[in-house]
Structure formats: structure tokens, C-alpha cells
C-alpha positions, 0 to 999 in steps of 0.5 A, spaced: 018 214 843 015 218 849 019 220 855 016 215 859 017 209 854 024 212 853 025 211 861 022 204 861 027 202 856 033 205 859 031 202 866 030 195 863 037 196 860 041 199 866 038 193 870 040 188 865 047 191 865 048 191 872 045 185 874 049 181 869 055 184 872 053 183 879 052 176 878 059 175 874 062 179 879 060 174 885 062 168 880 068 170 879 070 172 886 069 164 887 076 163 884 079 167 890 084 163 893 082 157 889 085 159 882 090 154 878 096 159 879 097 165 883 097 169 877 090 167 875 087 167 883 089 175 882 086 176 875 079 173 877 079 177 883 081 183 880 076 182 874 070 180 880 072 187 883 071 191 877 065 187 875 062 189 882 064 196 881 060 196 875 054 194 878 054 199 883 055 204 878 049 202 874 045 201 880 047 208 882 045 211 876 038 208 876 037 211 883 040 218 882 037 219 875 031 214 874 028 214 881 030 207 883 032 204 890 039 205 892 044 200 890 044 196 896 037 195 896 037 193 889 043 188 890 041 185 896 033 186 897 030 184 891 027 177 890 030 173 884 024 174 880 026 181 880 033 180 877 034 181 869 041 177 869 042 172 863 042 165 865 050 165 863 052 169 869 049 166 874 051 159 873 055 155 878 063 155 878 065 149 874 072 147 872 077 152 869 075 151 862 068 153 863 071 159 867 075 161 862 070 160 856 064 163 860 069 169 861 071 170 854 064 169 851 061 174 856 066 179 855 066 179 848 059 181 849 061 186 853 065 189 848 060 190 843 055 193 848 059 198 851 062 200 844 055 201 842 052 204 848 058 209 848 054 214 844 047 212 848 043 219 848 042 218 856 048 221 858 050 218 864 050 211 861 054 213 855 059 216 860 059 209 864 060 205 857 066 209 855 069 209 862 068 201 862 070 200 855 077 201 857 077 196 863 073 191 860 078 190 854 083 187 859 078 182 861 077 180 854 084 180 853 085 175 858 079 171 856 082 170 849 089 168 851 086 163 855 082 160 850 088 160 845 092 157 850 088 151 852 085 150 845 092 149 842 095 146 848 094 138 849 088 134 846 085 134 853 085 141 854 082 142 847 077 137 849 075 140 856 074 147 852 070 144 847 065 141 852 065 148 855 063 151 849 058 146 847 055 147 854 055 155 855 054 157 847 046 157 848 047 160 855 051 166 851 046 167 846 041 168 852 045 175 853 042 177 847 034 176 849 030 183 847 029 187 853 022 188 856 022 196 855 022 196 848 028 196 843 033 201 845 037 207 841 034 204 835 039 198 836 036 190 836 039 185 840 040 181 834 044 186 831 049 186 837 049 178 837 051 179 830 057 183 832 059 178 838 059 172 833 063 176 828 068 177 834 068 170 837 067 165 832 074 167 828 078 166 835 074 160 837 076 157 830 083 159 830 084 156 837 082 149 834 075 149 836 068 148 833 063 153 833 056 150 835 052 151 828 045 151 831 042 158 832 048 162 829 045 165 822 045 172 823 045 172 830 037 171 830 034 170 837 029 164 837 024 164 843 026 157 845 032 160 847 029 165 851 025 160 854 031 157 857 037 161 857 034 168 857 033 173 862 025 173 863 024 166 864 022 163 871 028 164 875 033 159 874 035 155 880 042 157 880 040 165 880 036 163 887 042 159 890 047 165 888 042 170 891 041 166 897 048 166 899 050 173 897 044 176 900 044 172 907 048 176 911 045 183 909 038 180 910 040 178 917 039 186 919 038 190 913 038 197 917 045 195 920 051 200 919 057 196 916 
């Protein structure tokens, strides 16, 4: 693989990681002040802060090492079509069951990715992955505890959690759409998806939930999933709406000092 191709693959990967974190950080921050209990209000606010910090770090690497624009420009001045986040991360805030399920499915994927990228040949990414892995494990512990808690509580809580799982499952598979920059570091997205499935399925079953059967075998990617739930399809309405809200103040005067 040429240096140019390697750079293109690494740039695409970093944008995927950064844009996912930016969107998840924004959506999790929407629970600030409206969490079901004070402890969860604080927990989701803290996770949002971590995710936004991770996005800033990835954007900084893109700027300082790979010739991309500065982090503020990448976050606030790109158009919706230029973002590479999976659709899962931008879905509007729903009920508590959906919030908990999305966080669990996403952070389990993060754990698999960060474990792999901790030995990435691009040193700045490997360093970030090793650092973030320690922070993200607490996010995953939080999601696991709530899935197990709601899954084993009442028929109503289990039914709500199952409904959230059914709705979010194909979106979660969209996290593993192959990148446009080519396969990175010899690992396929299908292999990462298989590692994710090996983590999430046993916990879901132990929480009295039924894993959606469709598209689970060997973690194989299917093009029809990519067309609806992936990263590179036509910008989904929820991404456009999120960016309109997030970028509005910045775009009023991009040259202002904040």
C-alpha cells in the first residue's frame, strides 16, 4: 500500500471515529437536566463530555498530522454530506430504554475498535486509542448495568428494552460499514463486527432479551444495510437536523473569539 493510500485510509478512519464521537456527545448531552434520576443526569453529561473531548482529539490529529482543517472548522463548518458518522449516533433522543440501549451497543463497538487500534501503525492514533480505552470501559460498564437492570426488572421495562433493541440493531450494524479509504491495518469491518457480536449477544441473552436474528451470522456486512444505516449514504434527516442545531451559533460569526 502506497503512503498516499495509507494516508487516505487513516484520514477516513479518523473522520469516522471523530464524527461518531461528536454526534454521540451531542445526543448524550441532551439528557443533561432531564435524566430520570440525578445520578443518570450526571452520568450522561459526563459521558457526553468524554465523547466530545475524544472528537476534539481525533480532529486535532487530523489537523496537526494529516493536513486537515482545524478542529473548530471540522466540527462546525463542514456540511452534512461531509460527515462520516454512522446513523446510529445521530438518531434523536427517545425514551430512556432507547438511550441506554444505544449507549450499550455503541460503547461495545468502541471497546472492540479501541482494542484493535491500540496497535495501529499510525502512532498518534494508537496513542489515543490506548488512552481512550481506559475511559470508554466505564461507559460500557454503565450501559451493561442498565441493560441487565431493565432486562430483569419488570415485563414493561423488558418490553421497552426489547423494542429499543429491535429498532436500533440495524443502525448498530451500520457502525461497521467498510471505510472508503480502503481496509485499514489489515482488519476488515466484518471482523470487528464479529468481535462486537461476541460481546453484546451473550449479555443481551442473559438480560432476557432476544437478539435480532437477521444479519448476525459471522458479522457479514450487507449492502442494503449500508444503503440505509451506514455512513456514506445520502445524509439522513437526523444528521442534518443535529448539525443545524449544533452549528447555528458558530455560523452566525465564524470569526468571533469565544
